[in-house]
C-alpha positions in Angstrom: -6.7 88.1 143.7 -4.5 91.3 143.5 -2.1 91.5 146.4 -0.3 94.5 145.1 -1.8 97.4 143.1 -0.2 100.6 142.0 -2.5 103.1 140.2 -1.0 106.0 138.4 1.7 106.3 141.0 4.0 109.3 140.7 6.9 110.3 143.0 9.4 113.1 142.5 12.4 114.3 144.4 12.9 118.0 143.6 13.0 118.3 139.8 13.6 114.6 139.3 10.6 112.4 138.7 11.6 109.0 139.9 8.3 107.3 139.2 5.9 108.5 136.6 2.2 107.5 136.5 3.1 103.8 137.2 0.3 101.2 136.9 1.2 97.7 138.1 -0.5 94.8 139.8 0.6 91.5 141.3 -1.5 88.5 142.0 -1.3 85.8 144.7 1.1 83.0 144.0 2.9 85.0 141.3 6.6 85.9 140.8 7.1 89.3 139.2 10.5 90.5 138.0 10.8 94.3 138.2 13.5 95.2 135.7 15.4 98.3 134.6 18.7 100.0 134.6 20.2 102.0 137.6 18.0 105.0 138.3 14.9 103.7 136.6 12.8 104.1 139.7 12.8 100.5 141.0 14.0 101.1 144.6 11.7 104.2 144.9 8.8 102.0 143.9 9.8 99.4 146.5 9.9 102.0 149.2 6.4 103.0 148.4 5.2 99.4 148.5 6.7 99.1 151.9 5.1 102.4 153.1 8.5 104.0 153.8 7.6 106.9 151.5 4.3 108.2 150.2 3.5 108.8 146.5 2.9 112.4 145.4 0.0 111.2 143.3 -1.8 107.9 142.7 -2.6 105.0 145.0 -0.6 102.1 146.5 -2.5 99.2 148.0 -0.9 96.0 149.4 -3.4 93.3 150.5 -6.1 95.9 149.7 -4.8 98.3 152.3 -2.4 101.1 153.0 1.1 99.6 153.2 1.9 101.9 156.2 -0.6 100.0 158.4 1.1 97.6 160.9 -1.3 94.8 160.0 -0.1 95.1 156.3 3.6 95.2 157.1 3.4 92.1 159.2 2.6 90.1 156.1 5.6 91.4 154.1 9.1 90.2 154.1 11.8 92.6 152.7 15.4 92.2 151.7 17.2 95.4 150.7 19.9 95.5 148.0 22.5 96.4 150.6 21.8 95.4 154.2 23.7 96.9 157.1 23.6 94.5 160.0 25.3 94.7 163.4 28.7 93.1 162.5 29.2 91.6 166.0 26.1 89.5 165.8 26.1 85.9 164.6 23.5 84.9 162.0 21.5 83.1 164.6 21.5 86.2 166.8 20.5 88.3 163.9 17.4 86.1 163.3 16.6 86.2 167.0 16.7 90.0 166.9 14.5 90.3 163.9 12.1 87.5 165.2 11.6 89.6 168.3 10.8 92.6 166.3 8.2 90.6 164.4 6.6 89.4 167.7 7.7 85.8 167.3 8.2 83.7 170.5 11.7 82.2 171.3 10.7 78.7 170.4 9.3 79.7 167.1 12.3 81.8 166.2 14.7 79.0 167.1 12.8 76.5 165.0 12.4 78.8 162.0 16.0 80.1 162.2 17.4 76.6 162.1 15.2 75.6 159.1 16.1 78.8 157.1 19.8 78.7 157.8 19.8 75.2 156.4 17.9 76.3 153.3 20.2 79.2 152.5 23.4 77.2 153.2 24.5 78.9 156.4 23.8 76.1 158.9 27.5 75.5 159.7 28.3 79.3 159.7 25.3 80.3 161.8 27.4 80.7 164.9 30.0 83.0 163.2 29.9 86.8 163.5 28.6 88.6 160.5 31.8 90.6 160.2 33.5 87.4 159.0 30.9 86.8 156.2 31.5 87.4 152.6 29.1 89.5 150.6 27.4 86.4 149.3 27.0 85.0 152.8 25.5 88.3 153.9 23.0 88.0 151.1 22.1 84.6 152.3 21.6 85.9 155.8 19.4 88.7 154.4 17.2 86.1 152.6 16.8 84.2 155.8 15.8 87.4 157.6 13.2 88.3 155.0 11.6 84.8 155.3 11.8 84.5 159.0 8.2 85.4 159.9 6.7 83.4 157.0 5.4 86.4 155.0 2.7 86.2 152.4 4.5 88.7 150.2 8.3 88.8 149.7 9.8 92.0 148.3 13.5 91.7 147.2 15.8 94.4 145.9 18.5 92.9 143.7 18.5 89.5 145.6 21.0 87.7 143.3 23.8 90.3 143.8 26.9 88.6 145.2 25.6 85.1 145.1 27.9 82.3 143.7 26.4 79.9 141.1 25.4 77.3 143.7 23.7 79.9 145.9 21.8 81.2 142.9 20.5 77.8 142.1 19.5 77.2 145.8 17.8 80.6 146.0 16.0 80.1 142.7 14.7 76.8 143.9 13.6 78.4 147.2 11.6 81.1 145.4 9.9 78.5 143.2 9.1 76.5 146.4 7.6 79.6 147.9 5.4 80.2 144.9 4.2 76.6 145.0 3.2 77.2 148.6 1.0 80.2 147.5 3.5 83.0 148.4 3.9 86.0 146.2 7.3 87.4 145.2 8.2 90.9 143.8 11.8 91.3 143.0 13.9 93.9 141.3 17.0 92.8 139.4 19.5 93.4 136.7 19.8 89.6 136.2 17.7 89.0 133.1 18.6 85.3 133.0 17.4 84.7 136.5 14.2 86.6 135.8 13.6 84.5 132.7 14.0 81.3 134.7 11.7 81.9 137.6 9.3 84.8 136.8 5.7 84.5 135.7 5.7 88.0 134.5 8.2 90.8 134.1 7.8 94.6 134.0 10.5 96.8 132.6 10.9 100.4 134.0 12.5 103.3 132.1 12.7 106.7 133.6 10.0 105.8 136.1 7.5 104.5 133.5 6.6 101.0 132.8 7.5 100.5 129.1 7.0 96.7 128.9 4.9 94.2 130.8 4.5 90.6 129.7 4.3 86.9 130.5 7.7 85.2 130.5 6.1 82.0 129.2 5.4 83.9 125.9 8.8 85.5 125.5 11.4 83.2 127.0 13.9 81.2 125.1 12.7 81.5 121.5 15.9 82.9 120.2 14.2 85.9 118.6 12.1 87.5 121.3 13.8 86.5 124.5 13.9 88.7 127.6 17.4 90.1 126.9 16.4 91.2 123.3 13.2 92.8 124.6 15.0 94.6 127.4 17.5 96.0 124.9 14.8 96.9 122.5 12.5 98.8 124.8 15.3 100.6 126.6 17.1 101.5 123.4 14.1 103.3 121.9 14.2 107.0 122.8 10.4 107.3 123.2 9.4 103.8 124.3 5.7 103.4 124.8 4.3 100.8 127.1 4.0 97.4 125.4 2.1 94.6 127.1 2.0 90.9 126.3 -0.4 88.7 128.1 -0.6 84.9 128.2 
């Protein structure tokens, strides 16, 4: 079942075409790594998936519906690359605030918040104000926020930024656990090694166009065609055409 489908999606800002005739799909229980350099169009694509901006042309469907619908958004968890939270809130207060926005009851928020703070390694720091947190700790709080309402689709923009090695391992395990539970994950990243470890498929964006899409199982770790080499190859070619590898 396709949970996410982009069909010939195009988006421009003035004379700049940020996304150019993008076709992409994502199935249930799948982890997709959305890769590319800065300015490739990854964040613009994510904003269209969230219904925050509309495409100039083409179609965006999430759960088979318009992502701007409230019923669709309730099933999505989102973590931005840089989150700006109220610094005087504690992590527990932050989750209570977002839980209320999601329509969760107080008991459900308290139970879920305790579970998630433990999972992301903030159980002991949950009562501290966010202004005392490091960048990595704020990333962990953002992960907990995105997962709070138990979404079916998780959209993450550069989720590994600022995480120390232990936190990366914990977060990687958490994403794999979510996939095993039938959740779907779409994340953009510069971290090729992380994508190679946890993704089912990757899509590489260049100047708003998908220039590579393939199964990680076929390309990872063979020493000659690993993800890093493919990334350098397709982005280094001046006129990269889309290449697709399916399992």
